[in-house]
N, C-alpha and C positions, 0 to 999 in steps of 0.2 A: 683738414686735412681730413675729407668725409671716408676715407678708405685706403687703406695704405697695406701691400702685399711684399712680404719681404721673402726670398730662398734663398737659402744657406747652406753651401757643402759643406759634408759631415767633416771634412779634415779642415777644423778651427785651431788657434792658439790653445793651449793647455791654459795659461795665464792670461787674465785681462788685461788692458792698458793701464793705466797709472788716472788718462781724463779720456772719457769720449768726447770725442772732438767731432765724429760725424756719425750720420744715420749706420754706417758699416759697423761702427764699432759698437754702437749700442745695437742693434744686430745679433753680432758675434757674442754678445755677452750669453742670447739665451741658450743654444746651443750645450753649455757646460751646465748652465743652471738646469734645465730640461733634464738632463741626464742625472743630474741631482734627484729630481722629481721622480724619474721613471725609477732608479735604484731604490728612492723611498716605497716609492706605491708596491713595487716587486715584491717587497717585505711583507706585505699584507694579504699576498695572496694566497689562497687557498681554494683549490676547485671539487665540488661537491662530487659525490661517488654513488652510485645508483646502488641501492640497499643487495647486500648479497656479494657484492664485484670485490674481486679480491686479483688483486694484479702487480704492478710496480709500483715503486715510490714516488712521492711528489717530483714534479719536473720543475726547476727553477723558470718562472717566466721569464727571466732575462735572458733566457738560452732560446727566446723565440726572437730574440732583436737583429735586426737587419741594420747594422750600421753603415752599410754604402748607401743606403737610402737619404738623401737630402731631407733639410729640414725644411716645413713648412709651416710661415706664421703669417695669420691675416688678422685682422680688427680692424674696426671703426676708426681709432685713432693710436696714435702711437707718440708719444710725451717722452722730451730724452729732461730731467730733472737736474742738470748739472750742479745748481745748488746744493743739492741736498744729496747728492750721488746715487741716483737711482733713473731706471729707466720702465716706462710706465706703459703699459698696452691695455687699454681698455674700448669695452662697448663689443659683443657679440665675439670675444678674442676665440679663435681655434690655433690649434697648433698641432700637426703633425713631424712624429718623428720615431725612429728605429718600432715603427706599426704602434706606436702611440697615441691616441689622440684625448687632447684635455682641449675643454671647453670651459669656460669662466668668464663672470661680466668684466674682471679685471685681474690683469698679470703684473706683480710689483718685479723688480729685481733690485734686492740693496747690494754696491759696490762695496760698501766699506766693509760690512761683517759678513758680507756670503751669503743673504739672506733671499729665497725665493718665497713670495706668498702669493698665492691663487684666491681670488675673493668672490665670493657670489656666484652659489649655482653653479659649483665646481664639479664637472663629469669629467672621468679618466675612464676611456675605454681601452682596456689588456689588449693583447693580440689574442689572447685567450677566450676573448669573449666578457670575458666579465667586467662589469661595471660597477663604479666606486662615484659615491656620490658625498658632495661635504659642501659647506657652507662657508669655512676659511681652510685655508692649506698654508702651512709655515713647512718649511725645511733649510736646515744647516748646512753650512758645507760639509760639516762631517757628518755624512749621510746617515752612517749609523744610528742616529738617533734624531726622532724626528715628532712631529707632532700634528692634530688633527684635532679640528672642533666640529661639533655635528656631524658627524663621518655616519656613509649608509656605504654600504657591499652589498651588488649583487654579482654573484658568479653567473659562469656559462650555466651551469646547472638549476639557478634559479635560487642556492641558498643564500638571505639576506641574511644582513648585521649592521646594528646602526649602534652609535655610539655617543654619549656627550662628548666624549674627547679618547686621543688615543696616543701613546708614546711606545715609541720604538727604542728599546733598552739592549744592550752588548750584540747590538748588530743583527743578532734573529729573533727577540724576543718582542712582540707585540703585546700591550697591557690595552683593554678596552675600558674605560671607565664608566659605571653606569650603563650597560650593554644591555641589547636585546637581540638575540638570535632565532630565524625563522624558516624555514622552505618556502613558506603559505606566499601564493603571490595576494597580492593586495585588492581588495574588493572591486570592482569595478563601477559597480552602483556606487557604492561610498569607501574610500579611500582609508578612512580613516577609522574603520571600523575594525576590533579588535581580529587578527586570525586567527587559524582554526587554532593551532597552540604556538608555543612561544617559549623562551627561556631567559628571563631575566635576571640581571645578575648585578650585583655590586661592580664585579670585576671579571675581567674573561683575558685570561692569558694563553696567547699564542707562541709556544714555543715549537720554533721551526725547526730546530736540531734533531729534538725529540719527534717530531710530527706529530703535538698532543695539545687538545685544548680542554683549559682546567678554566673551571665556575667555582669562583668565591660566595658565599652568601646567595645562592640563586632560589628561585621561585618557579616553578614549572605550571604554565595558566594553560588551560584551554577555554575557547570563545569570552579570553578576559577573565576566566573566575580562576583564582588560585587552587592549584590543585594539590602540590605537594611541596614543601620547601626541601633545599638540598644544600645544607651549609658547604659540602665540598663534592661537586662533579667533576669528573675527569673521564673524557673519553679522545678515540684517534682524529688526530685530524681529518677533514672530511675528505682532501684531496689524497689521503693517504688508504691505497683500497688491499694493504697487508699491514697488520701490526698486532702481536701477541698481545693479549688480553680477553678480560670476559664479553662473552657474546650475549644475546639477552634470555635470560632464564625462561622456563615456561613450569607452569605450577597448574595441576589439575587435582580431582578427586573422582574416585569410580569406585562401585561394589566390590568389583574384582581385587583390586591391587591398594583402596585405599588413599589418604593422602601424596600427591605424585609432586615431587619438584628434582625439575633439570635445570642444571647450572653448566651449559658448556665453556670449555676454557679452549680458545683458538691459540696457537705455536706456530707463526711465523719462522720456521728454521731456514729458509732458503727461497731467493724468488723462486725457484723450481718447484721445492714440495714443502707440504705444510702438515699439520695433525691436529685434530679438534677430539679433543677428552669430553664425553658428557657423561659425567656420572649422575644417574635417577637414581632419587630416593622414594621408595611406593614403603608406606605403611605397613602393608602387609604380607609381602613377599622380601623386603630386604633393599639392596643398591644394586640394578640395574646396569653395571657399566658398558657404554658404547665409545668406541674410538675409529677416527673416520681418517685412513693415512691418505694422500692425492701426491700423485710425482708425476711431474710432466718432463722426459728426456728430449735428449734431441730429434729423436725420428720418432715419439710417441707419447703414452701416456698411460699411467695405470694408475687404479684405488683401490684400497682393501679397508672394510667395515665390518670392526669386532663388536659381536653382545654378547655378555654373559652375565651369569646371576647365580647365585647360590640361595636357592628361595629358602626363607626362612619355615614357610609351611606349605611341605611339598605335596603335601595331601590334600590339601583344600579346591574344592571343586576339580582334581585331576583325575579322571577315569583311567587312564593311559600311562600318565606322564605324571609316575607318582617319586620321581628322580628329584633329588637337592640341586645338583646344579643340572642347568637348560643351558643352553646357547648358541649362535649361530656366526656363521663369517662368510662372506661373499666379495667375491673380489673381480673386477672388470679388466681388460688393456686393451690397446688396440694400437701396434705398431708397423710402421713402412718398413720394407726392406728394402726397397728401390720404387722406381715410378712404377712397377708393375706389381710388385708383390706386396701383401702384406698379412700378415696375423694375429690372432689376441685370442681374448679368452673371456666367458662369463660364466662364473662357477658360485653356487652357491651351496654349501654345506651346514647341516643344523641336526642336534641332538634330537628333535622328534616333530613332527608332522604339523604341530599346530603352535610352535612357541613362537614364530616371527607373527602370526595373526594375533594371537592372545596378548601378544603384549605391542600390540600397535605400530610393528615394522612392517607388513605388509597388508594390504586392502584382506578385510576380511572373508574377499569372495574368494580370495584365489584358490586353485582348486589342484596345481599343478607346478610342477618346479623342473627346471631346463636345466643345465649346466652343458656349456659346449666351450671346445677349445677351436678355432679354426686357422684354413692357412687358403688365402685368396691370391690369383693371380691372373692379370687381364692383361693383353697386347694385340692389337689388331682384329684377329679375327678368332683369338682363341679366348678360351676359358678354363680354368681350372677352380675348383672347390671342394676343399678336402675340413671334415669337420669330423669330431668326434665325440657323442654325446652322452649323456646320463640322462634320464627320464625318471622323476619320482612322483607319483599321486599322493596328493596331501588329503585326499576323504578316507574316511573310518571303510568303506567299498573297496577300496584297491586292491589289486591281486599283487602279485609277483608280476604277472604277464604287463600292468601297468607300468614295472621299473625298469625296465630293459637297459643296456647300456650297448653303444655303437661306437664300436670300434675300428674303422671308422669307415663313413660314406663320402664317395669319391665322387665328382660330376665332371667332367671333360667336354669340354665342346667345341668345336672346332669348323671353320666355312670355309671352303675352298674360293680362293681369289680368283680361278678362272671359270667359266660359266660352261656346266656339261651339261649339253645337247640343247643349249641355249636358255636353261635354266638356272638355278642355284643348289646346290651339291653342298649337305652338312654330315658332321659327324658328332655321334654323341654314344659317350659310354660313362658305367656305372659301376661302382663296387660298392659291397655293403656286407659290413661281416656284425654281425648283433649277439647279443648272449644275455640271459636270465638267470639268478639265483633259484635256487629251491627247485631245482628239475621243472624250471620254465624252458619255452621253446628256444633253442638259438638258430641263428638262420644266417647263411653265408651266400652271398650270389656274385655274378658278376655278367653285365648288360651290356654288349654293343648294338649302335642301330646307325644305319645311312638313310638319310634322307634326304630326295630331291624334288623341288615344287618348279615350278615356274608361271608366269600370269602373261596374259596374249589377252590384249584390247583391241576388237574390231573398229571400223570406221562408224558401225551405228551406238559406241558405245558398252557392247559388251564385253561382260570382264569372264574367261574361259581361266582357271588354273587348274593346270593338271598337277598330280602328285603322285610322291611312290614311295616307298620305304620296305626295308630288307632288317628283320632283328634276329639274333639270336642269344640266347640264355642259359646260364651254368647257375643250378641252385644245389646246394646241402645243408641240410637241414635237420632235426632232430626229429622225435615225435611228436605230435601234434594233434588237436580235433578242431577240425574245422565249423568256424561257427554259423558258417550257412547251412551247411547239408547236416552236421552233428556227426558228420563219419572220423573216423581216428585213422589218423594217419600214420604209418612205422617211420615215414622218415629217411634218407639217405641222400645219394645225387638224382640231381634231373636235368635232364636237356631237354629245350624246347625250343621254337623257333616259329618265326610269325613272318607277315608281309602284305601289304594291302598295299593297290592303288584303287586310283579316284580320281576324281574331277569336280570343281563348284563352278559353279554360273552364277553369274550374278549381272542385271541388267539393271541400270538404274537408271529413272526417269524424271528428270529435274523440268519444274516447272516455275518461272521468277512470276512475280506480281509485282503488284506497287510499294509494297511494303514487306516482302518476306520470298523467300526460295522454299519450294517442297520439291523434298525426293521421295519417291516411289522407288523401293528395290526390290522386288521379288530373288528370293536366292534360293538355288536347289543343289544337293549336296551327296554325293553318291559315293559307298565306299566299301570294296571286296575285299575280303580276308577269307584266308582256310579258318577250319573248326580248330580250336586248340585243344585237343584231346587230354591232356594234361593240366588245364587248367587249375586244379583244385588241388595238384598233387605238392603245391608249395603252402607256405603259409602268407596268410594276407597280411602283412607288417604295414603298408603306406598308400592303400587302397580300398578305405573304409569311409571317408568321409565324402560320398556321393549326392551333391541337391542339385538335382533336375532342373533349372530353371532356363529363362530364355539365352544367360549370357552361356551356357555347356551345351546350347542347342550346338551348334556347326562345329563343334569339337571336334576334331579326327578320332580320337581318342578320349572319351567321355568318363573313365577311371583314373580316380584323381593320383594313382602312383602307378610304380613298376608289376605290382606282383600281381596283379589281375589286367586282362588284355582281353580285348571286345572279338569276339569272333561272328563269322559269317557274313554277310551282306547288309551294309546297312544304308538308308537314304534320311535323309534330313531336309526338310521342306518349311518355308517361312517364307513372310515377307515384313519388311522394315519401311517405317514411313518416318520422314526427317522433316522439321519445319525449324527454319532459321531463320527468325525476324530480321529487318534493318537495323533495331534498335537493341539488338542481343537475345531477345526472347530465344527461347530453345524449348521443343518439344520433339519426342523421337517414341515409339511405339513399335515393339516386337510380337509377333505372332508366330507360332509353330508347332509342328508336330515330328515327330521320328516314326522311322519305320524297320522293321527287321524283315528283310527282303528273304534271305534264304541262311543256310546253318543255325549253330544251334545260339541260343540268347541265353547270354551269361549275367546279365542282370537278374536282381532279386524282385518277387512282384511287387513290393510296396517301395520300391524305386521310382517307380514312375517309367520306366524300361523294360519290365521285366515281360510285358507281354508282344505281339508283332506291330500293334499299333500303340505306341506309348501314348500317355497322359500330353494335353495341350499343354505347352507353356507360353505365355505372354507378360510382356514386362512394359511399362509404363514412365515414364522420363519426362520430369515438366519443371522448366524453370524457365516463366513468362518474364519476371524481374529479378534482379540481383539481391532481392532481400527475401524473397520466396520460391521452393522450389519441393518437389513431391515424386518419390519414387515407389511405384508400385510393382509387384512381380507376384505371379501366380502358377498354382499347376493346377490341371483339373482335368478330372477323370474323365477317361477316353470314352465310357460311354454316356454318362446322365450329366456331364458335367459338373459335377460333385467338386467344390474344393476340399483340394489336398495337402494344399500348403500355400500360404499368404506369405508375404514380407511388404510390408507399407513404413513407408519413414516421409515423414516430412519438417521440415525447419522454416522459419520466420527472423526476421531481424528488421525492424520496421519500426522508425520513432522510441516509442518507450518500451516498446516489446520488443523481445526477444525467447522464442520457444522451439524444441523441437520435441517429437512425438516417433518412437521407434513400435511397429506390432508386429508380433509375429504367429504365425497358427501354422501346426505341421502333425502329420498325422504321424502313429508310431511305425518307425521302422529297426525292428528288435534285428536284423542281421547286422545293424551299424551301430548298435548300442543303444536305440533309442527304443527303450520297452515299450513306453505309455506316450497317447495322445501330448502335445504341448501347444500353452497358449500364452502370450508374452506382453505384457505391452510397457514400454518406459518413456516416461518423459520428464521434461526438464525445461526451467526455463527462468526467467528474468521480468519482473515489470516497474520501472521507476514509477515512483508515486507521485515523488514532486522533485524537483532539483536536489540531487546529490545524496538521494534517500532511494533504496530500489529492495524489492520482495523477492527471492531467489527461493527455488523449490526445486526436488526431484523424487521420484516414484518409480520402484521397478513393481511388478503386480505380477502373480502365478495367476493365470486369470483360470488353467485349469484345476489345479490344485485351492481356487479360492483362499490365495495367501499372499500377504505382502511379503518382499523379499528383503527390502531396503527403503525408504523413506527418509526425507528432511524437507524443515522448511526453514526459509531465515530470511533475517532484514539487514540489511547491509548499507552503511554511509561510506562514501568516497567520495576526496575530492582532490586537489593536487598533492596534498600533501600529510593527510591521513585517512585513515581506513578502518573500518569498524563492522563487524561481522557477527552477528548473534543466531546459530544455528540447532536450531532440535531435529537431531537424528534418531530414528529404531533400525536393528536390525533384527532378522528373525533366522539367523543360521543356526544350526545345531552340530556340533559335531565334537564328540568327547570335552573336552571344556571351554568349548566355542558353543556360546547362547546368546538365548536373545537379548539385546541389551538397548536400553535407552540412552540418548547421549544428548545435555548442551555444551555446545562448543561457542566459544567466546573467543574472536581473534582481534588483535589491535595492529597496525600498521604504523609506523611514523618516519617521513620520509627522512634518510639519513642515519635514523636514530637505529632503524631495526625494526623486530616483529615482537609484542607481546601473546602470548597464548594461555587461554584458562580453559581444561575440558572437567566436566565435572559431571557425574551420574545425574538423572534426574530425581533420584531420590535422597540424592544426599544434598540438590541442590534446595530442594522442597522444604 
């Protein structure tokens, strides 16, 4: 019989008949045997885990079985050997049962001693996707204890284990003899080539109940070269995403701290909360204690990070932080009250401004600290946002003016559901209370505003949008000095109001060609307002970051916040061209100018809007292909077209090259806190040299000051299971105990094992 196919229902007899008399008895013997196979194979299962993941404990593969499915058996030949009391299926044997698949050259069931054997190119695919390969498979009726020869297992995450033999003991302990573990895929060109890394061990013990894997007499190899002997090594089962134990340590050396050694320990306290304790020894300053608490609740999550050190040499390199104890705490939380409301916080407290930067907790380029708590609600056409803030400056030049406390700022927005005069009516409100220490400026305000707009499109495609608004403000503030006029104000209560009305006109002209669509869109806008006579009677807290470019050209109010209001009548004119290619390519160009037609102009001269005729603004956005893009923005002097501001950005990711460049050039704007001209360029990129090898680098350069801010150059190796990065870094920041620094950073990453880091100062490394 060349081909035999049997379908047998999962409901079978629990005990086999004394004699095999016909094909159905012989076939019905297989489901029970198959169950023994599956139960045994499930005991070898361990699913690999992405590095750093922490979630639930392993899931037994047997839980994924579907016993309602029938068994399907197919083979080239079925033999009933009644003389030896056995059944043999041979030739391309395939058995499908309970979502498992067994493939072998031959499957033999021995009825006398209840043993099932699969021989020749045995492959078992589990419901999880794991693939088990073996030359020979044997299972006894007591399926707690089994044996596999020349075993190979491939998990869903590509972790691999091979062994000369494997034995299951005591129901949940599997012992692999003369075994090899690696997550690396075989080389496509040379499958016999040694993987990037592997662990060879005389004995690997998998304890399922403890969720651990132990190695006895093991050797760690890289590219087939023995690197380290490990008489005993133990780690969590890769299927375990949360288990208490030591994490990968970190070692380094720096001029400020000396030798550094960090040994984290992870406490898996419960399925929804954990704690990581990371004492970091420094030879010059003592032990920096770090702790990270994480907790997920039914309706949200929060974490708390603690840092503290009692410095052994508090006067070393510290110009302002000569204290012995230095520390910090930061915490974040986010919780849902219901489907419409949420609340949370992001708060950082520290003993001094430079602690977190000096001990490499924060980026060395950090210049400010913002802590906040918030309550947010959104439903249909309502939006509510209430926040409290604490702003803190981190540089030596910061004063109390840069460290206000906001308690609170509230925004409420509502859009009416029914049209009013055929258009959309909305209501906005803002409440702010702000204080400062050391006789700094205090300010409170209440702002309400009603807006209306309607869009009209005629038959020719012309788009006309009339709009209007009315606004009323109440301010109460202490004495202050206006940074623009230099005038001292006594403070007090100020009432002010304004309104505007205007219209916007657009006429998009569309032309379709064979390969693209072209859109030319002239835009004209006019806004009429009364002159606000008490514009400078209130302090400017939130309208100081004015950047006049093409994205701001058609804003109705170009100030960035509430504290400053445009006055008089202003017109904005421009044209926009858009190209949309059929292949996805895209380009857009914008050019325009703003005009003060009547009333007082409240913009400063250096903003580009301070005269009746503003500077020209232009923008160019090009992405001809998916792997390349370019952006250019410029502000040009109204009289001689001198460039007053330039922002350029470009990126490419093609073949072996990935790169990005950002350039900025800005004239001084003293009124906005920019006392001198600025010109800076920043670039980063990577170049694939050969397979798996990359050159990476970045640089930030102050062109105006003729100095580098930071740069780095690195060499990286990366494949499917291992990454190595060697980076040379320089920073040129000076701020009290923060000084220019040079360092070499070395990072190793092993799939399923974790990462190992080494950081050392250049002087110490040479």
